[in-house]
C-alpha positions, 0 to 999 in steps of 0.5 A: 467546465467540461472542456477544461475537465476533458483537457485535464484528463487528456493531459493526465493520460498523455503523461501516464497519469490516469487519476485512478491510480496512486500517483506519487512523484517523490523517491522513497528512501531505501532503508527507511521502512521498519521492515528493512531493519528486521530479520523477519516479518510476522511470518517467514517471507515465503509464508507471507508471500503465499498467504498474506491475503488469507491472513488479512482476510481472516483478520478482517473477519475477526475485526468485523464480526468479533471486534478484535483489532491489532493482531499481528496480521492487521493491514494497519500493521503491514502499512506501519512496517512496510511504508518507506519515507521520502527524502523529506521524511514523509511516508510514501504510500505502500501502493505507490508505483514501485513500492511494497504492495504495488511491486508484488501486486503488479508482478502477480497482475492483481488489483486488490481494493484494500486501499480504497478504504484503508490508509496507505501510510502509517497514522492516517485514518 
């Protein structure tokens, strides 16, 4: 069993898959996310690029400490609006390679852990 596990890990590593990251093979379809049909996010783009983490952190505190859910800065709202679909109509995780969250976080060299608990596609709990 250990040998099989080691061989599988080696095969995943050689193929560029670590098993620790988000692997999604299907191609996301441009124009399939809600945000692509809107003029603006819940805040201007420049504000969101610089401050989205603070908005999410603030919303987290409101939710955890006061039970307030569903504000315009909720992480679920972000995922609902920014997740694209693949050619089969299935949602592509927002943190999959090259997708909305991954693209900017990769550029900024940050690895947030939001999705270790939160869903990466709309409708999952």
